[in-house]
C-alpha positions in Angstrom: 103.8 108.3 115.7 106.6 105.9 115.9 107.4 102.5 113.9 110.5 100.3 114.8 111.0 98.8 111.8 110.3 100.1 108.3 107.0 98.6 106.8 108.6 95.7 104.9 106.5 95.0 102.2 107.1 92.5 99.6 106.9 91.6 95.7 108.1 89.3 93.0 108.2 89.4 89.6 109.6 87.3 86.5 108.8 86.3 82.8 109.0 83.0 81.5 111.0 83.6 78.6 110.4 80.9 75.7 111.1 83.7 73.1 113.0 86.6 73.8 114.1 89.6 71.1 116.8 92.1 71.1 115.8 94.5 73.3 114.3 97.6 71.6 115.1 100.9 73.0 113.4 104.2 72.6 114.3 108.0 73.8 112.2 111.1 74.2 114.0 114.5 73.9 114.1 116.1 77.6 113.3 119.1 77.9 116.1 120.3 80.2 119.5 119.8 78.3 121.8 119.0 82.0 119.0 116.2 82.3 119.4 112.7 80.3 116.8 111.9 78.5 114.6 108.9 79.8 115.7 105.1 78.7 113.0 102.3 78.3 113.7 98.9 77.1 111.2 96.8 75.3 111.9 92.9 75.1 109.4 90.3 74.2 108.5 86.9 75.7 105.9 84.2 76.2 105.0 82.1 79.4 102.3 80.0 80.9 99.9 81.7 83.5 96.9 80.2 85.2 97.7 77.7 83.0 97.1 80.1 79.8 99.9 80.5 77.2 100.2 84.3 77.0 102.5 86.1 74.6 104.0 89.3 75.8 105.4 92.9 75.5 107.5 93.6 78.8 108.8 97.1 78.6 111.1 98.4 81.7 112.3 101.9 82.1 111.4 105.7 82.8 108.5 107.7 82.5 109.4 111.7 83.6 107.0 113.6 86.3 107.2 117.3 84.6 106.3 120.9 85.7 103.6 122.5 84.0 106.4 123.9 82.0 107.7 120.7 80.6 110.3 120.4 82.7 111.4 116.7 84.1 111.0 116.7 87.9 111.4 113.2 88.8 112.0 109.5 86.6 109.4 107.0 88.1 110.9 103.5 86.9 107.7 101.0 85.7 107.8 97.4 84.5 104.9 96.8 82.2 103.6 93.2 81.1 101.0 93.8 78.5 100.0 90.9 76.4 100.3 90.9 72.4 98.2 91.0 70.0 94.7 92.8 69.0 94.3 95.5 71.7 91.0 93.5 74.0 89.1 96.8 75.4 87.6 94.8 78.4 91.2 93.5 79.5 92.0 94.5 82.7 95.2 96.5 83.5 96.8 96.7 87.2 99.3 98.4 88.7 101.3 97.4 92.0 103.8 98.8 94.2 105.4 97.6 97.3 105.6 99.6 101.1 107.9 100.8 103.4 107.5 103.5 102.7 110.8 103.4 100.8 110.7 99.8 99.1 110.8 99.2 95.5 108.3 96.7 94.1 110.3 93.7 93.9 109.0 92.3 96.2 105.7 91.8 94.4 106.9 91.7 91.8 110.2 88.6 91.9 108.0 86.9 94.3 104.3 86.7 93.8 102.9 88.3 90.6 105.4 89.0 88.0 106.2 86.6 85.5 109.4 85.4 87.0 109.7 84.7 90.6 112.6 83.6 93.1 112.4 80.6 94.5 113.0 80.6 98.6 112.8 78.1 101.3 109.0 77.4 101.9 109.5 76.7 105.0 110.3 79.5 106.9 114.4 79.1 106.9 117.2 81.7 105.6 117.6 82.0 101.7 121.4 81.0 102.2 123.7 82.5 99.2 123.4 82.8 95.7 123.2 81.8 92.9 119.2 81.8 93.7 116.9 80.2 91.4 114.9 82.4 89.0 111.7 80.4 87.4 109.0 80.7 85.4 106.5 82.1 87.5 103.1 80.1 86.7 101.2 81.8 89.1 101.4 85.0 87.6 98.2 86.8 87.1 99.1 87.7 83.2 96.4 85.4 82.2 93.8 87.6 83.2 95.5 90.7 83.3 98.4 93.2 81.8 100.2 94.1 84.7 102.6 97.4 85.8 104.6 97.2 88.8 105.9 100.6 90.0 108.8 102.1 91.9 107.9 105.2 93.9 110.7 108.4 93.8 113.0 107.2 96.0 112.9 103.6 95.4 114.3 101.0 93.1 116.1 102.7 90.3 113.1 105.7 90.4 114.5 109.6 91.4 114.4 113.0 91.4 116.1 115.0 88.7 118.3 117.9 88.5 117.7 120.4 91.3 114.4 118.9 92.1 114.6 118.1 95.8 113.2 114.1 96.3 111.4 115.4 99.5 108.8 117.0 97.0 107.6 113.3 96.6 108.4 112.0 100.2 105.0 112.3 102.0 101.5 110.1 102.3 100.0 113.0 99.9 103.1 113.6 98.0 103.6 110.5 97.0 100.1 109.5 95.6 99.8 112.3 93.7 102.9 111.3 92.2 101.6 107.6 91.7 98.3 108.9 90.0 100.0 111.4 87.5 102.2 108.3 86.7 98.9 106.1 86.3 97.3 109.1 83.8 100.5 109.1 81.9 100.4 105.7 81.5 96.5 105.4 80.2 97.4 108.4 77.8 100.2 106.6 76.5 99.0 102.9 76.3 95.4 104.2 75.0 94.0 102.1 78.1 91.7 105.1 79.9 88.6 103.1 79.1 89.9 99.5 80.6 89.4 98.1 84.0 91.8 99.0 86.2 92.9 98.3 89.5 95.3 99.2 91.7 96.8 97.5 95.0 99.9 97.2 97.0 101.2 95.3 100.1 102.4 96.8 103.8 102.6 100.4 103.3 102.1 99.9 99.8 97.9 99.8 101.1 98.2 103.0 102.6 99.6 104.1 99.3 96.7 102.3 97.7 94.4 104.5 99.7 95.7 107.3 99.2 96.4 106.9 95.7 92.3 106.0 95.6 91.8 109.3 96.9 94.3 111.2 94.2 92.1 109.2 91.3 88.7 109.6 92.2 88.7 112.4 94.8 89.2 115.2 91.8 87.0 116.2 89.4 89.0 114.3 86.5 88.2 110.9 87.9 90.0 107.4 87.1 87.4 105.4 88.4 89.1 101.8 89.5 87.3 98.5 89.5 89.3 97.2 92.5 91.9 98.0 94.9 94.2 95.2 96.2 95.5 95.3 99.9 97.5 92.8 100.8 99.0 93.0 104.5 97.1 96.3 105.2 98.3 99.0 107.2 95.3 101.7 107.2 94.6 103.1 110.2 98.5 103.7 111.8 97.0 104.6 115.4 97.4 100.2 116.0 101.3 100.6 114.8 102.0 103.3 116.9 104.2 102.8 120.1 102.8 105.5 122.2 102.4 105.0 125.9 98.5 105.4 126.4 97.2 104.2 123.1 95.6 100.7 123.9 94.4 99.8 120.2 97.7 98.1 118.9 97.8 96.1 122.3 93.9 94.8 121.1 95.0 94.2 117.6 98.3 92.5 118.1 96.9 90.0 120.5 95.2 87.5 118.1 98.5 87.4 115.6 100.5 86.3 119.6 98.0 83.9 119.7 98.6 82.5 116.3 102.2 82.9 116.9 102.1 80.7 120.2 99.6 78.3 118.9 102.3 78.0 115.9 105.6 77.3 117.9 103.6 74.7 120.8 103.2 77.5 123.5 99.7 76.6 123.6 98.1 74.6 126.6 95.4 72.8 125.8 96.3 73.3 122.4 93.1 73.5 119.5 93.6 71.6 116.6 93.5 74.6 114.1 95.0 78.2 114.6 92.0 79.3 112.9 90.2 77.7 115.7 92.5 79.4 118.4 92.3 82.9 116.6 88.5 83.2 116.5 89.1 82.9 120.7 91.7 85.0 121.1 89.4 88.2 118.5 86.5 87.0 121.3 88.9 87.6 124.3 90.5 90.6 122.4 88.1 92.7 121.5 85.5 91.8 124.9 87.3 91.6 128.3 90.5 92.3 127.8 89.7 95.5 125.9 87.6 96.2 128.9 90.2 95.8 131.0 93.0 98.1 129.4 90.3 100.7 128.9 89.6 100.9 132.9 93.4 101.6 133.3 94.7 102.3 137.0 90.4 102.0 138.2 91.1 98.2 137.4 90.6 96.3 140.3 93.1 93.6 141.8 90.4 91.0 141.4 89.6 91.6 137.7 93.7 92.0 137.0 94.0 88.4 138.3 91.4 87.2 136.3 92.6 88.7 133.1 96.3 87.6 133.5 95.8 83.3 133.3 93.4 84.3 129.8 96.2 86.9 128.6 99.0 84.0 129.2 97.3 81.4 127.2 96.8 83.8 124.4 100.2 84.7 124.5 102.4 82.1 125.2 104.2 84.3 127.8 104.0 84.1 131.6 101.8 85.1 134.0 104.7 86.8 136.0 106.1 88.3 132.7 102.6 89.6 131.9 101.8 91.1 135.4 105.2 93.0 135.7 104.5 94.2 132.0 101.0 95.5 133.4 98.9 93.9 131.0 100.9 95.5 127.9 102.8 93.3 125.9 104.6 95.5 123.7 105.4 93.2 120.0 109.7 94.0 120.4 108.8 92.0 123.7 107.3 89.5 122.4 109.5 88.0 119.9 112.2 87.8 122.3 110.2 86.6 125.3 107.9 84.0 123.7 111.1 81.1 123.0 113.3 82.7 125.8 113.2 79.1 127.2 114.8 77.8 123.9 117.3 80.1 123.3 115.4 81.5 120.0 114.0 84.8 118.7 111.1 85.0 116.0 110.5 87.0 113.5 108.6 90.1 112.8 107.6 90.2 109.2 106.9 86.4 109.3 106.7 85.0 112.9 107.3 81.2 111.8 111.2 82.7 111.4 113.3 81.6 114.2 116.3 83.8 114.9 119.7 83.1 117.5 120.7 86.6 118.9 124.1 87.4 120.3 123.0 86.1 123.8 119.9 85.3 125.9 119.4 88.6 127.4 118.0 91.6 126.6 114.1 92.8 126.1 114.1 92.4 122.2 115.7 90.7 119.3 119.1 91.7 117.9 117.5 91.7 114.4 114.8 90.3 112.3 114.9 86.9 110.9 111.9 87.1 108.3 113.8 89.7 106.9 117.1 88.8 106.9 116.5 85.7 105.5 114.8 86.8 102.7 116.5 90.0 101.6 119.6 88.4 99.5 117.6 86.6 97.1 114.8 89.0 96.2 117.9 92.1 95.6 120.0 89.6 93.8 117.1 88.2 92.0 115.3 92.1 90.6 118.9 93.3 89.5 119.7 90.0 87.5 116.2 89.9 86.1 116.1 93.6 85.0 119.7 93.7 83.8 120.3 90.5 82.2 116.5 89.4 81.3 114.8 93.0 80.4 117.7 94.4 79.0 117.2 97.6 81.7 120.5 98.3 83.3 121.3 101.9 84.1 124.0 102.7 86.0 122.3 103.1 89.2 122.1 101.0 92.4 118.7 99.5 92.9 117.4 100.3 96.0 115.0 98.0 97.1 114.2 99.2 100.8 115.1 102.3 102.9 115.5 105.1 100.0 113.7 107.9 101.9 113.8 109.6 105.0 112.0 112.1 106.8 108.5 111.2 105.2 105.4 113.7 105.6 102.9 111.7 107.4 100.6 114.8 107.2 97.0 114.0 105.3 95.5 117.4 106.2 91.7 117.6 106.9 89.5 117.0 109.7 91.0 113.3 109.8 94.3 114.4 109.5 96.5 116.8 111.2 99.3 115.7 113.7 97.6 113.1 114.9 97.6 109.1 113.7 97.4 108.7 110.1 94.1 107.1 109.1 93.1 106.6 105.7 90.9 104.1 105.5 88.5 106.9 105.4 89.6 107.5 101.9 88.3 103.9 101.0 85.1 104.4 102.4 84.8 107.2 100.4 85.8 105.9 97.4 83.2 102.8 97.7 80.5 105.3 98.4 80.7 107.0 95.2 82.0 104.5 92.9 79.3 101.7 93.3 81.5 98.9 91.2 84.4 99.1 93.4 85.5 96.3 95.3 88.3 95.8 97.7 90.4 92.8 98.3 92.1 91.8 101.6 94.7 89.5 102.3 96.4 89.0 105.5 98.7 86.6 106.8 97.9 84.9 110.5 101.8 85.2 111.4 102.3 88.8 110.1 103.4 91.1 112.9 104.2 94.3 110.9 100.7 94.3 110.1 98.9 92.3 111.9 95.5 90.9 110.3 93.0 91.9 113.1 94.4 95.7 112.8 93.2 95.0 109.3 89.8 94.6 110.4 89.4 96.7 112.8 90.6 99.6 110.4 87.8 98.6 107.2 85.2 97.7 110.1 84.3 101.2 110.8 81.5 104.0 110.6 81.7 105.0 107.1 83.1 101.8 105.0 79.8 100.2 103.2 79.3 96.9 104.7 77.5 95.5 101.4 79.5 92.3 100.5 82.3 94.5 98.2 85.0 94.2 100.5 86.8 90.4 100.3 88.6 88.7 103.3 91.4 86.0 102.6 93.8 84.8 105.2 97.2 82.5 104.8 99.6 80.6 106.6 102.7 82.7 106.7 103.2 86.5 107.6 103.8 89.5 105.8 104.9 88.2 102.6 102.6 84.8 102.4 104.0 84.2 99.1 107.2 83.1 100.3 105.5 79.8 101.5 104.3 78.1 98.3 101.4 76.8 99.4 100.1 80.2 100.1 101.5 81.9 96.5 99.3 79.3 94.8 96.6 80.6 97.5 97.1 83.9 97.1 97.2 83.6 93.3 93.9 82.4 93.0 92.4 84.6 95.0 93.3 87.6 93.6 92.7 86.0 90.2 89.0 85.7 91.2 88.8 88.8 92.3 90.2 90.6 89.1 87.5 88.1 86.9 84.2 88.8 89.1 84.7 92.1 88.3 
């Protein structure tokens, strides 16, 4: 399986700090003298979230994963935000992560759900240079749930310890096992085994969420979960496999191309709303277009000629170009070709963003303008917030993204093996075996890292209960829809309602 870019995930957290005390630090004795004990910083704060004033404790630091003899193997860093006061046994706790698979949780932490967030331009412009505003995040979910942001091994400050090979944690199943182990340890420490529980992630973090639910609920020592929050989903990676002969991606990408062409005014007889045009594109993609692709070389010249005008309208790309591409428009080519006449490229994570390449030739863009337009602000904000506000400043580099390599994509079983990874059946099984499990799915119209029609395809298959427990939400931005202020508010309200509806 070939992914052209690392699946970029997102995330934001910050804390309205009306009151902050000196940090407390606690240490534990490590079993291996060569490995320093874990360090945890505890600070106290107050803020207003969802219109409610909340006093909360922030715990930033390491949790050691150990072998059966108690030897530390890996340090997972997390950021826990827990409401102060008497423990409410009905108060939920939500565990969140990002994707990559080598991304830290800074995007959801500092962009969407944490008590503070970094402010970047809401209209798809570059974030420029520091200082970046870090403000109270009134859209944080702390009014309805405690929140734990987790950095998997190889991301953030999390790492393998001693002689442990970090590749022991780098794989779909290996990673999920370590995250499930962390969740169990956290529930032990905080006495929250009987609390309502939610897990969720963004981008590959949704792949991780499906694998984690399999580890939590697919064993004899279940940790039952109330809800899974999937933001910018990628569950069936066949849609992202740029492999000759695989037609699924062309079909699932087409509605995203239509939304993007609509946004950039490249559509003749342009409908009034993107929703209307996307509905048309979905019907075309799953109907005439899918039939044409599946016919392959058996497609007649007359049928090909009939498809071209429609394909051109939905993609915004000329019939001549599409004919030369044999009706199959790869994403990288689309990013370069759509606005070639304007001398501009478009983003992958968010196709609203515009880029300017070295020249206007070439087949694909030089880089992704929707990533380099935001990464500086998020990295700066995460480091400043953790080290200065939360008083957690290890002598380590915070790995925002790209911290893992040689990922093990094998998941085993009849649906695994060397083929395309598809973890959606894990969610189907969990829903069939847990009648109280619900799923939230949020997708951006302008996301090309994890196109929205691909998410719909993966969760509309045999074995996924079709009983109303999956709720769908769409946003007028891209992969990190919360970079657009209106969609941050909508996403926060949608997830808050999902949690409260348990």
